[in-house]
N, CA, C and O atoms as a Tripos MOL2 file, in Angstrom:
@<TRIPOS>MOLECULE
protein
  276   275    69     0     0
PROTEIN
NO_CHARGES

@<TRIPOS>ATOM
      1 N         130.8880  113.7230  110.2440 N.3       1 MET1
      2 CA        130.3930  114.7490  109.3310 C.3       1 MET1
      3 C         130.4140  114.1770  107.9240 C.2       1 MET1
      4 O         131.3760  113.5230  107.5210 O.2       1 MET1
      5 N         129.3530  114.4280  107.1880 N.am      2 THR2
      6 CA        129.2780  113.9330  105.8210 C.3       2 THR2
      7 C         129.3370  115.0900  104.8400 C.2       2 THR2
      8 O         128.9480  116.2130  105.1620 O.2       2 THR2
      9 N         129.8190  114.8110  103.6590 N.am      3 THR3
     10 CA        129.8460  115.8360  102.6190 C.3       3 THR3
     11 C         128.7610  115.5840  101.5770 C.2       3 THR3
     12 O         128.7150  116.2510  100.5440 O.2       3 THR3
     13 N         127.8840  114.6120  101.8570 N.am      4 ASP4
     14 CA        126.7860  114.3220  100.9320 C.3       4 ASP4
     15 C         125.8670  115.5290  100.8160 C.2       4 ASP4
     16 O         125.6190  116.2320  101.7960 O.2       4 ASP4
     17 N         125.3690  115.7590   99.6140 N.am      5 THR5
     18 CA        124.3990  116.8200   99.3760 C.3       5 THR5
     19 C         123.0210  116.3370   99.7930 C.2       5 THR5
     20 O         122.6120  115.2280   99.4490 O.2       5 THR5
     21 N         122.3110  117.1700  100.5320 N.am      6 LEU6
     22 CA        120.9580  116.8100  100.9380 C.3       6 LEU6
     23 C         120.0470  116.8120   99.7240 C.2       6 LEU6
     24 O         120.0820  117.7410   98.9170 O.2       6 LEU6
     25 N         119.2350  115.7790   99.5930 N.am      7 ARG7
     26 CA        118.2540  115.6860   98.5070 C.3       7 ARG7
     27 C         116.8720  115.8770   99.1340 C.2       7 ARG7
     28 O         116.3310  114.9740   99.7710 O.2       7 ARG7
     29 N         116.3260  117.0530   98.9400 N.am      8 TRP8
     30 CA        115.0660  117.4400   99.5540 C.3       8 TRP8
     31 C         113.8880  116.9210   98.7520 C.2       8 TRP8
     32 O         113.9330  116.8730   97.5220 O.2       8 TRP8
     33 N         112.8210  116.5290   99.4650 N.am      9 PHE9
     34 CA        111.5770  116.1750   98.7830 C.3       9 PHE9
     35 C         110.3910  116.5130   99.6660 C.2       9 PHE9
     36 O         110.5000  116.6060  100.8890 O.2       9 PHE9
     37 N         109.2520  116.6950   99.0080 N.am     10 THR10
     38 CA        107.9790  116.9620   99.6760 C.3      10 THR10
     39 C         107.1040  115.7390   99.4710 C.2      10 THR10
     40 O         107.2030  115.0710   98.4420 O.2      10 THR10
     41 N         106.2700  115.4490  100.4160 N.am     11 SER11
     42 CA        105.3830  114.2890  100.3310 C.3      11 SER11
     43 C         104.5360  114.3230   99.0700 C.2      11 SER11
     44 O         104.1170  115.3890   98.6190 O.2      11 SER11
     45 N         104.2900  113.1640   98.5140 N.am     12 SER12
     46 CA        103.3990  113.0770   97.3450 C.3      12 SER12
     47 C         101.9580  113.3850   97.7330 C.2      12 SER12
     48 O         101.1240  113.6210   96.8590 O.2      12 SER12
     49 N         101.6530  113.3870   99.0300 N.am     13 TYR13
     50 CA        100.3160  113.7390   99.5080 C.3      13 TYR13
     51 C         100.1310  115.2450   99.6330 C.2      13 TYR13
     52 O          99.0220  115.7160   99.8840 O.2      13 TYR13
     53 N         101.2050  115.9980   99.4600 N.am     14 SER14
     54 CA        101.1330  117.4490   99.5590 C.3      14 SER14
     55 C         100.3270  117.9890   98.3870 C.2      14 SER14
     56 O         100.5230  117.5740   97.2450 O.2      14 SER14
     57 N          99.4300  118.9060   98.6730 N.am     15 SER15
     58 CA         98.6100  119.4880   97.6000 C.3      15 SER15
     59 C          99.1980  120.7980   97.0970 C.2      15 SER15
     60 O          98.5350  121.5420   96.3750 O.2      15 SER15
     61 N         100.4390  121.0830   97.4760 N.am     16 ASN16
     62 CA        101.1250  122.3000   97.0630 C.3      16 ASN16
     63 C         100.3730  123.5420   97.5130 C.2      16 ASN16
     64 O         100.3400  124.5430   96.7980 O.2      16 ASN16
     65 N          99.7730  123.4820   98.6870 N.am     17 GLY17
     66 CA         99.0460  124.6140   99.2220 C.3      17 GLY17
     67 C          99.8990  125.5700  100.0320 C.2      17 GLY17
     68 O          99.3720  126.5080  100.6310 O.2      17 GLY17
     69 N         101.1950  125.3570  100.0630 N.am     18 GLY18
     70 CA        102.0860  126.2600  100.7580 C.3      18 GLY18
     71 C         102.2740  125.9550  102.2340 C.2      18 GLY18
     72 O         102.9720  126.7000  102.9220 O.2      18 GLY18
     73 N         101.6820  124.8970  102.7390 N.am     19 GLN19
     74 CA        101.8030  124.5360  104.1510 C.3      19 GLN19
     75 C         102.6250  123.2590  104.2970 C.2      19 GLN19
     76 O         102.2480  122.3650  105.0550 O.2      19 GLN19
     77 N         103.7210  123.1680  103.5950 N.am     20 CYS20
     78 CA        104.4700  121.9120  103.5100 C.3      20 CYS20
     79 C         105.8480  122.0300  104.1560 C.2      20 CYS20
     80 O         106.4020  123.1150  104.3260 O.2      20 CYS20
     81 N         106.3590  120.8750  104.4980 N.am     21 VAL21
     82 CA        107.7550  120.7690  104.8870 C.3      21 VAL21
     83 C         108.4430  119.8620  103.8770 C.2      21 VAL21
     84 O         107.8050  119.0510  103.2040 O.2      21 VAL21
     85 N         109.7380  120.0160  103.7890 N.am     22 GLU22
     86 CA        110.5500  119.1420  102.9470 C.3      22 GLU22
     87 C         111.4780  118.3670  103.8730 C.2      22 GLU22
     88 O         111.8960  118.8690  104.9160 O.2      22 GLU22
     89 N         111.7890  117.1570  103.4810 N.am     23 VAL23
     90 CA        112.7120  116.3400  104.2530 C.3      23 VAL23
     91 C         113.8250  115.8330  103.3520 C.2      23 VAL23
     92 O         113.6490  115.6740  102.1440 O.2      23 VAL23
     93 N         114.9590  115.5860  103.9590 N.am     24 ALA24
     94 CA        116.0930  114.9770  103.2660 C.3      24 ALA24
     95 C         116.5140  113.7760  104.0950 C.2      24 ALA24
     96 O         117.0810  113.9200  105.1780 O.2      24 ALA24
     97 N         116.2290  112.5870  103.5730 N.am     25 THR25
     98 CA        116.5310  111.3610  104.3030 C.3      25 THR25
     99 C         117.7710  110.6530  103.7690 C.2      25 THR25
    100 O         118.2010  109.6480  104.3340 O.2      25 THR25
    101 N         118.3420  111.1620  102.6990 N.am     26 ASN26
    102 CA        119.4400  110.4490  102.0450 C.3      26 ASN26
    103 C         120.7110  110.3670  102.8840 C.2      26 ASN26
    104 O         121.5770  109.5420  102.5950 O.2      26 ASN26
    105 N         120.8440  111.1870  103.8980 N.am     27 THR27
    106 CA        122.0470  111.1130  104.7330 C.3      27 THR27
    107 C         121.7700  110.4720  106.0940 C.2      27 THR27
    108 O         122.6350  110.4870  106.9710 O.2      27 THR27
    109 N         120.5830  109.9140  106.2770 N.am     28 ALA28
    110 CA        120.2220  109.3290  107.5820 C.3      28 ALA28
    111 C         121.1890  108.2200  107.9990 C.2      28 ALA28
    112 O         121.5560  108.1270  109.1700 O.2      28 ALA28
    113 N         121.5970  107.3950  107.0650 N.am     29 ALA29
    114 CA        122.5000  106.2900  107.4160 C.3      29 ALA29
    115 C         123.8700  106.7980  107.8560 C.2      29 ALA29
    116 O         124.4750  106.2340  108.7670 O.2      29 ALA29
    117 N         124.3570  107.8470  107.2230 N.am     30 SER30
    118 CA        125.6970  108.3320  107.5540 C.3      30 SER30
    119 C         125.7220  109.3100  108.7240 C.2      30 SER30
    120 O         126.7440  109.4380  109.3980 O.2      30 SER30
    121 N         124.6010  110.0080  108.9750 N.am     31 THR31
    122 CA        124.5910  111.0110  110.0450 C.3      31 THR31
    123 C         123.6900  110.6440  111.2180 C.2      31 THR31
    124 O         123.8330  111.1850  112.3150 O.2      31 THR31
    125 N         122.7570  109.7190  110.9790 N.am     32 GLY32
    126 CA        121.8000  109.3660  112.0190 C.3      32 GLY32
    127 C         120.6930  110.3830  112.1960 C.2      32 GLY32
    128 O         119.9320  110.3190  113.1620 O.2      32 GLY32
    129 N         120.6010  111.3220  111.2670 N.am     33 THR33
    130 CA        119.5760  112.3620  111.3450 C.3      33 THR33
    131 C         118.8430  112.5210  110.0270 C.2      33 THR33
    132 O         119.3320  112.1360  108.9650 O.2      33 THR33
    133 N         117.6410  113.1080  110.1250 N.am     34 VAL34
    134 CA        116.8410  113.4900  108.9650 C.3      34 VAL34
    135 C         116.7110  115.0060  109.0150 C.2      34 VAL34
    136 O         116.3610  115.5680  110.0530 O.2      34 VAL34
    137 N         116.9870  115.6610  107.9090 N.am     35 ALA35
    138 CA        116.8610  117.1170  107.8520 C.3      35 ALA35
    139 C         115.4360  117.4890  107.4410 C.2      35 ALA35
    140 O         114.8470  116.8570  106.5630 O.2      35 ALA35
    141 N         114.8870  118.5290  108.0910 N.am     36 VAL36
    142 CA        113.5290  118.9950  107.8230 C.3      36 VAL36
    143 C         113.5810  120.5140  107.6700 C.2      36 VAL36
    144 O         114.2370  121.2010  108.4530 O.2      36 VAL36
    145 N         112.8810  121.0360  106.6490 N.am     37 ARG37
    146 CA        112.8400  122.4860  106.4540 C.3      37 ARG37
    147 C         111.4780  122.9240  105.9230 C.2      37 ARG37
    148 O         110.6920  122.1040  105.4490 O.2      37 ARG37
    149 N         111.2130  124.2010  106.0070 N.am     38 ASP38
    150 CA        109.9890  124.8170  105.4990 C.3      38 ASP38
    151 C         110.1020  124.9430  103.9820 C.2      38 ASP38
    152 O         111.0560  125.5350  103.4780 O.2      38 ASP38
    153 N         109.1380  124.3920  103.2570 N.am     39 SER39
    154 CA        109.2130  124.4260  101.7970 C.3      39 SER39
    155 C         109.0850  125.8460  101.2400 C.2      39 SER39
    156 O         109.5170  126.1070  100.1170 O.2      39 SER39
    157 N         108.4990  126.7610  102.0110 N.am     40 LYS40
    158 CA        108.3630  128.1400  101.5470 C.3      40 LYS40
    159 C         109.6650  128.9250  101.7020 C.2      40 LYS40
    160 O         109.8110  130.0070  101.1330 O.2      40 LYS40
    161 N         110.5970  128.3890  102.4600 N.am     41 ASN41
    162 CA        111.8480  129.0860  102.7290 C.3      41 ASN41
    163 C         113.0270  128.1220  102.5920 C.2      41 ASN41
    164 O         113.6840  127.7950  103.5800 O.2      41 ASN41
    165 N         113.2940  127.6670  101.3570 N.am     42 PRO42
    166 CA        114.3300  126.6440  101.1710 C.3      42 PRO42
    167 C         115.7450  127.0960  101.5110 C.2      42 PRO42
    168 O         116.6250  126.2560  101.6950 O.2      42 PRO42
    169 N         115.9840  128.3920  101.5990 N.am     43 THR43
    170 CA        117.3210  128.8580  101.9830 C.3      43 THR43
    171 C         117.4020  129.1670  103.4740 C.2      43 THR43
    172 O         118.4510  129.5760  103.9730 O.2      43 THR43
    173 N         116.2960  128.9710  104.1790 N.am     44 GLY44
    174 CA        116.2640  129.2220  105.6140 C.3      44 GLY44
    175 C         116.8280  128.0560  106.3940 C.2      44 GLY44
    176 O         117.4360  127.1490  105.8250 O.2      44 GLY44
    177 N         116.6250  128.0820  107.6910 N.am     45 PRO45
    178 CA        117.1930  127.0450  108.5550 C.3      45 PRO45
    179 C         116.5220  125.6950  108.3530 C.2      45 PRO45
    180 O         115.3820  125.6040  107.9000 O.2      45 PRO45
    181 N         117.2490  124.6710  108.6950 N.am     46 ALA46
    182 CA        116.7240  123.3040  108.6620 C.3      46 ALA46
    183 C         116.9540  122.6860  110.0380 C.2      46 ALA46
    184 O         117.9260  123.0000  110.7240 O.2      46 ALA46
    185 N         116.0500  121.8120  110.4180 N.am     47 LEU47
    186 CA        116.1870  121.0700  111.6640 C.3      47 LEU47
    187 C         116.8210  119.7230  111.3820 C.2      47 LEU47
    188 O         116.5650  119.1200  110.3400 O.2      47 LEU47
    189 N         117.6370  119.2530  112.2890 N.am     48 SER48
    190 CA        118.1670  117.8930  112.2210 C.3      48 SER48
    191 C         117.4690  117.0830  113.3030 C.2      48 SER48
    192 O         117.6070  117.3630  114.4930 O.2      48 SER48
    193 N         116.7250  116.0850  112.8770 N.am     49 VAL49
    194 CA        115.9390  115.2560  113.7800 C.3      49 VAL49
    195 C         116.5720  113.8650  113.8120 C.2      49 VAL49
    196 O         116.9250  113.3290  112.7620 O.2      49 VAL49
    197 N         116.7230  113.2730  114.9960 N.am     50 PRO50
    198 CA        117.2520  111.9040  115.0300 C.3      50 PRO50
    199 C         116.4010  110.9920  114.1260 C.2      50 PRO50
    200 O         115.1720  111.0550  114.1570 O.2      50 PRO50
    201 N         117.0500  110.1690  113.3440 N.am     51 ALA51
    202 CA        116.3550  109.3360  112.3590 C.3      51 ALA51
    203 C         115.3150  108.4280  113.0060 C.2      51 ALA51
    204 O         114.2380  108.2340  112.4430 O.2      51 ALA51
    205 N         115.6150  107.8690  114.1760 N.am     52 ASP52
    206 CA        114.6410  106.9910  114.8180 C.3      52 ASP52
    207 C         113.4170  107.7680  115.3050 C.2      52 ASP52
    208 O         112.3030  107.2440  115.2650 O.2      52 ASP52
    209 N         113.6030  108.9980  115.7590 N.am     53 ALA53
    210 CA        112.4770  109.8330  116.1720 C.3      53 ALA53
    211 C         111.6200  110.2210  114.9690 C.2      53 ALA53
    212 O         110.3930  110.2540  115.0640 O.2      53 ALA53
    213 N         112.2610  110.5120  113.8430 N.am     54 PHE54
    214 CA        111.5070  110.8600  112.6420 C.3      54 PHE54
    215 C         110.7080  109.6570  112.1570 C.2      54 PHE54
    216 O         109.5530  109.8020  111.7560 O.2      54 PHE54
    217 N         111.3090  108.4770  112.1900 N.am     55 ALA55
    218 CA        110.5990  107.2620  111.7760 C.3      55 ALA55
    219 C         109.4000  107.0050  112.6830 C.2      55 ALA55
    220 O         108.3380  106.6100  112.2010 O.2      55 ALA55
    221 N         109.5530  107.2240  113.9830 N.am     56 ALA56
    222 CA        108.4420  107.0510  114.9130 C.3      56 ALA56
    223 C         107.3310  108.0530  114.6300 C.2      56 ALA56
    224 O         106.1520  107.7050  114.6990 O.2      56 ALA56
    225 N         107.6910  109.2860  114.3130 N.am     57 PHE57
    226 CA        106.7030  110.3060  113.9530 C.3      57 PHE57
    227 C         105.9230  109.8890  112.7070 C.2      57 PHE57
    228 O         104.6940  109.9690  112.6910 O.2      57 PHE57
    229 N         106.6170  109.4520  111.6790 N.am     58 VAL58
    230 CA        105.9550  109.0310  110.4350 C.3      58 VAL58
    231 C         105.0050  107.8660  110.7080 C.2      58 VAL58
    232 O         103.8890  107.8460  110.1890 O.2      58 VAL58
    233 N         105.4310  106.9080  111.5050 N.am     59 GLU59
    234 CA        104.5510  105.7800  111.8400 C.3      59 GLU59
    235 C         103.3140  106.2620  112.6060 C.2      59 GLU59
    236 O         102.2130  105.7570  112.3820 O.2      59 GLU59
    237 N         103.4870  107.2250  113.4970 N.am     60 GLY60
    238 CA        102.3550  107.7900  114.2200 C.3      60 GLY60
    239 C         101.3710  108.4790  113.2960 C.2      60 GLY60
    240 O         100.1590  108.3800  113.4860 O.2      60 GLY60
    241 N         101.8880  109.1740  112.3020 N.am     61 VAL61
    242 CA        101.0180  109.8220  111.3080 C.3      61 VAL61
    243 C         100.2330  108.7610  110.5400 C.2      61 VAL61
    244 O          99.0290  108.9040  110.3260 O.2      61 VAL61
    245 N         100.9100  107.7140  110.1340 N.am     62 LYS62
    246 CA        100.2440  106.6390  109.3860 C.3      62 LYS62
    247 C          99.1470  105.9730  110.2070 C.2      62 LYS62
    248 O          98.1280  105.5580  109.6550 O.2      62 LYS62
    249 N          99.3430  105.8670  111.5090 N.am     63 ARG63
    250 CA         98.3460  105.2520  112.3840 C.3      63 ARG63
    251 C          97.2410  106.2180  112.7860 C.2      63 ARG63
    252 O          96.2900  105.8170  113.4580 O.2      63 ARG63
    253 N          97.3450  107.4890  112.3880 N.am     64 GLY64
    254 CA         96.3240  108.4710  112.7140 C.3      64 GLY64
    255 C          96.3940  108.9850  114.1420 C.2      64 GLY64
    256 O          95.3780  109.3980  114.7010 O.2      64 GLY64
    257 N          97.5710  108.9660  114.7330 N.am     65 GLU65
    258 CA         97.7180  109.4000  116.1200 C.3      65 GLU65
    259 C          97.6480  110.9040  116.3050 C.2      65 GLU65
    260 O          97.4920  111.3730  117.4320 O.2      65 GLU65
    261 N          97.7570  111.6630  115.2430 N.am     66 PHE66
    262 CA         97.7560  113.1140  115.3360 C.3      66 PHE66
    263 C          96.4810  113.6390  114.6750 C.2      66 PHE66
    264 O          96.3780  113.6940  113.4490 O.2      66 PHE66
    265 N          95.5290  114.0170  115.4970 N.am     67 HIS67
    266 CA         94.2400  114.4750  114.9760 C.3      67 HIS67
    267 C          94.2700  115.9810  114.7560 C.2      67 HIS67
    268 O          94.9160  116.7130  115.5060 O.2      67 HIS67
    269 N          93.5750  116.4340  113.7340 N.am     68 THR68
    270 CA         93.4460  117.8660  113.4880 C.3      68 THR68
    271 C          92.0400  118.3030  113.8080 C.2      68 THR68
    272 O          91.0950  117.5190  113.7240 O.2      68 THR68
    273 N          91.9100  119.5500  114.1730 N.am     69 ALA69
    274 CA         90.5890  120.0750  114.5460 C.3      69 ALA69
    275 C          89.6980  120.2620  113.3460 C.2      69 ALA69
    276 O          88.5550  120.6950  113.4880 O.2      69 ALA69
@<TRIPOS>BOND
     1     1     2 1
     2     2     3 1
     3     3     4 2
     4     3     5 am
     5     5     6 1
     6     6     7 1
     7     7     8 2
     8     7     9 am
     9     9    10 1
    10    10    11 1
    11    11    12 2
    12    11    13 am
    13    13    14 1
    14    14    15 1
    15    15    16 2
    16    15    17 am
    17    17    18 1
    18    18    19 1
    19    19    20 2
    20    19    21 am
    21    21    22 1
    22    22    23 1
    23    23    24 2
    24    23    25 am
    25    25    26 1
    26    26    27 1
    27    27    28 2
    28    27    29 am
    29    29    30 1
    30    30    31 1
    31    31    32 2
    32    31    33 am
    33    33    34 1
    34    34    35 1
    35    35    36 2
    36    35    37 am
    37    37    38 1
    38    38    39 1
    39    39    40 2
    40    39    41 am
    41    41    42 1
    42    42    43 1
    43    43    44 2
    44    43    45 am
    45    45    46 1
    46    46    47 1
    47    47    48 2
    48    47    49 am
    49    49    50 1
    50    50    51 1
    51    51    52 2
    52    51    53 am
    53    53    54 1
    54    54    55 1
    55    55    56 2
    56    55    57 am
    57    57    58 1
    58    58    59 1
    59    59    60 2
    60    59    61 am
    61    61    62 1
    62    62    63 1
    63    63    64 2
    64    63    65 am
    65    65    66 1
    66    66    67 1
    67    67    68 2
    68    67    69 am
    69    69    70 1
    70    70    71 1
    71    71    72 2
    72    71    73 am
    73    73    74 1
    74    74    75 1
    75    75    76 2
    76    75    77 am
    77    77    78 1
    78    78    79 1
    79    79    80 2
    80    79    81 am
    81    81    82 1
    82    82    83 1
    83    83    84 2
    84    83    85 am
    85    85    86 1
    86    86    87 1
    87    87    88 2
    88    87    89 am
    89    89    90 1
    90    90    91 1
    91    91    92 2
    92    91    93 am
    93    93    94 1
    94    94    95 1
    95    95    96 2
    96    95    97 am
    97    97    98 1
    98    98    99 1
    99    99   100 2
   100    99   101 am
   101   101   102 1
   102   102   103 1
   103   103   104 2
   104   103   105 am
   105   105   106 1
   106   106   107 1
   107   107   108 2
   108   107   109 am
   109   109   110 1
   110   110   111 1
   111   111   112 2
   112   111   113 am
   113   113   114 1
   114   114   115 1
   115   115   116 2
   116   115   117 am
   117   117   118 1
   118   118   119 1
   119   119   120 2
   120   119   121 am
   121   121   122 1
   122   122   123 1
   123   123   124 2
   124   123   125 am
   125   125   126 1
   126   126   127 1
   127   127   128 2
   128   127   129 am
   129   129   130 1
   130   130   131 1
   131   131   132 2
   132   131   133 am
   133   133   134 1
   134   134   135 1
   135   135   136 2
   136   135   137 am
   137   137   138 1
   138   138   139 1
   139   139   140 2
   140   139   141 am
   141   141   142 1
   142   142   143 1
   143   143   144 2
   144   143   145 am
   145   145   146 1
   146   146   147 1
   147   147   148 2
   148   147   149 am
   149   149   150 1
   150   150   151 1
   151   151   152 2
   152   151   153 am
   153   153   154 1
   154   154   155 1
   155   155   156 2
   156   155   157 am
   157   157   158 1
   158   158   159 1
   159   159   160 2
   160   159   161 am
   161   161   162 1
   162   162   163 1
   163   163   164 2
   164   163   165 am
   165   165   166 1
   166   166   167 1
   167   167   168 2
   168   167   169 am
   169   169   170 1
   170   170   171 1
   171   171   172 2
   172   171   173 am
   173   173   174 1
   174   174   175 1
   175   175   176 2
   176   175   177 am
   177   177   178 1
   178   178   179 1
   179   179   180 2
   180   179   181 am
   181   181   182 1
   182   182   183 1
   183   183   184 2
   184   183   185 am
   185   185   186 1
   186   186   187 1
   187   187   188 2
   188   187   189 am
   189   189   190 1
   190   190   191 1
   191   191   192 2
   192   191   193 am
   193   193   194 1
   194   194   195 1
   195   195   196 2
   196   195   197 am
   197   197   198 1
   198   198   199 1
   199   199   200 2
   200   199   201 am
   201   201   202 1
   202   202   203 1
   203   203   204 2
   204   203   205 am
   205   205   206 1
   206   206   207 1
   207   207   208 2
   208   207   209 am
   209   209   210 1
   210   210   211 1
   211   211   212 2
   212   211   213 am
   213   213   214 1
   214   214   215 1
   215   215   216 2
   216   215   217 am
   217   217   218 1
   218   218   219 1
   219   219   220 2
   220   219   221 am
   221   221   222 1
   222   222   223 1
   223   223   224 2
   224   223   225 am
   225   225   226 1
   226   226   227 1
   227   227   228 2
   228   227   229 am
   229   229   230 1
   230   230   231 1
   231   231   232 2
   232   231   233 am
   233   233   234 1
   234   234   235 1
   235   235   236 2
   236   235   237 am
   237   237   238 1
   238   238   239 1
   239   239   240 2
   240   239   241 am
   241   241   242 1
   242   242   243 1
   243   243   244 2
   244   243   245 am
   245   245   246 1
   246   246   247 1
   247   247   248 2
   248   247   249 am
   249   249   250 1
   250   250   251 1
   251   251   252 2
   252   251   253 am
   253   253   254 1
   254   254   255 1
   255   255   256 2
   256   255   257 am
   257   257   258 1
   258   258   259 1
   259   259   260 2
   260   259   261 am
   261   261   262 1
   262   262   263 1
   263   263   264 2
   264   263   265 am
   265   265   266 1
   266   266   267 1
   267   267   268 2
   268   267   269 am
   269   269   270 1
   270   270   271 1
   271   271   272 2
   272   271   273 am
   273   273   274 1
   274   274   275 1
   275   275   276 2
@<TRIPOS>SUBSTRUCTURE
     1 MET1         2 RESIDUE 1 A MET
     2 THR2         6 RESIDUE 1 A THR
     3 THR3        10 RESIDUE 1 A THR
     4 ASP4        14 RESIDUE 1 A ASP
     5 THR5        18 RESIDUE 1 A THR
     6 LEU6        22 RESIDUE 1 A LEU
     7 ARG7        26 RESIDUE 1 A ARG
     8 TRP8        30 RESIDUE 1 A TRP
     9 PHE9        34 RESIDUE 1 A PHE
    10 THR10       38 RESIDUE 1 A THR
    11 SER11       42 RESIDUE 1 A SER
    12 SER12       46 RESIDUE 1 A SER
    13 TYR13       50 RESIDUE 1 A TYR
    14 SER14       54 RESIDUE 1 A SER
    15 SER15       58 RESIDUE 1 A SER
    16 ASN16       62 RESIDUE 1 A ASN
    17 GLY17       66 RESIDUE 1 A GLY
    18 GLY18       70 RESIDUE 1 A GLY
    19 GLN19       74 RESIDUE 1 A GLN
    20 CYS20       78 RESIDUE 1 A CYS
    21 VAL21       82 RESIDUE 1 A VAL
    22 GLU22       86 RESIDUE 1 A GLU
    23 VAL23       90 RESIDUE 1 A VAL
    24 ALA24       94 RESIDUE 1 A ALA
    25 THR25       98 RESIDUE 1 A THR
    26 ASN26      102 RESIDUE 1 A ASN
    27 THR27      106 RESIDUE 1 A THR
    28 ALA28      110 RESIDUE 1 A ALA
    29 ALA29      114 RESIDUE 1 A ALA
    30 SER30      118 RESIDUE 1 A SER
    31 THR31      122 RESIDUE 1 A THR
    32 GLY32      126 RESIDUE 1 A GLY
    33 THR33      130 RESIDUE 1 A THR
    34 VAL34      134 RESIDUE 1 A VAL
    35 ALA35      138 RESIDUE 1 A ALA
    36 VAL36      142 RESIDUE 1 A VAL
    37 ARG37      146 RESIDUE 1 A ARG
    38 ASP38      150 RESIDUE 1 A ASP
    39 SER39      154 RESIDUE 1 A SER
    40 LYS40      158 RESIDUE 1 A LYS
    41 ASN41      162 RESIDUE 1 A ASN
    42 PRO42      166 RESIDUE 1 A PRO
    43 THR43      170 RESIDUE 1 A THR
    44 GLY44      174 RESIDUE 1 A GLY
    45 PRO45      178 RESIDUE 1 A PRO
    46 ALA46      182 RESIDUE 1 A ALA
    47 LEU47      186 RESIDUE 1 A LEU
    48 SER48      190 RESIDUE 1 A SER
    49 VAL49      194 RESIDUE 1 A VAL
    50 PRO50      198 RESIDUE 1 A PRO
    51 ALA51      202 RESIDUE 1 A ALA
    52 ASP52      206 RESIDUE 1 A ASP
    53 ALA53      210 RESIDUE 1 A ALA
    54 PHE54      214 RESIDUE 1 A PHE
    55 ALA55      218 RESIDUE 1 A ALA
    56 ALA56      222 RESIDUE 1 A ALA
    57 PHE57      226 RESIDUE 1 A PHE
    58 VAL58      230 RESIDUE 1 A VAL
    59 GLU59      234 RESIDUE 1 A GLU
    60 GLY60      238 RESIDUE 1 A GLY
    61 VAL61      242 RESIDUE 1 A VAL
    62 LYS62      246 RESIDUE 1 A LYS
    63 ARG63      250 RESIDUE 1 A ARG
    64 GLY64      254 RESIDUE 1 A GLY
    65 GLU65      258 RESIDUE 1 A GLU
    66 PHE66      262 RESIDUE 1 A PHE
    67 HIS67      266 RESIDUE 1 A HIS
    68 THR68      270 RESIDUE 1 A THR
    69 ALA69      274 RESIDUE 1 A ALA
């Protein structure tokens, strides 16, 4: 368990249209997880995603593996 404060950020590609998530990666080394939350509800729940799974997701996004309609 870490006592580090989560440092939340939104992607620089976000257009601030209200459909964003925020991530906190600063504790990934100490906890092995990345925290993810809804930017519209910063006091709501957050998900803890294994850091390696989050990294794989980000790489998939960069490669265009997730198509939108």
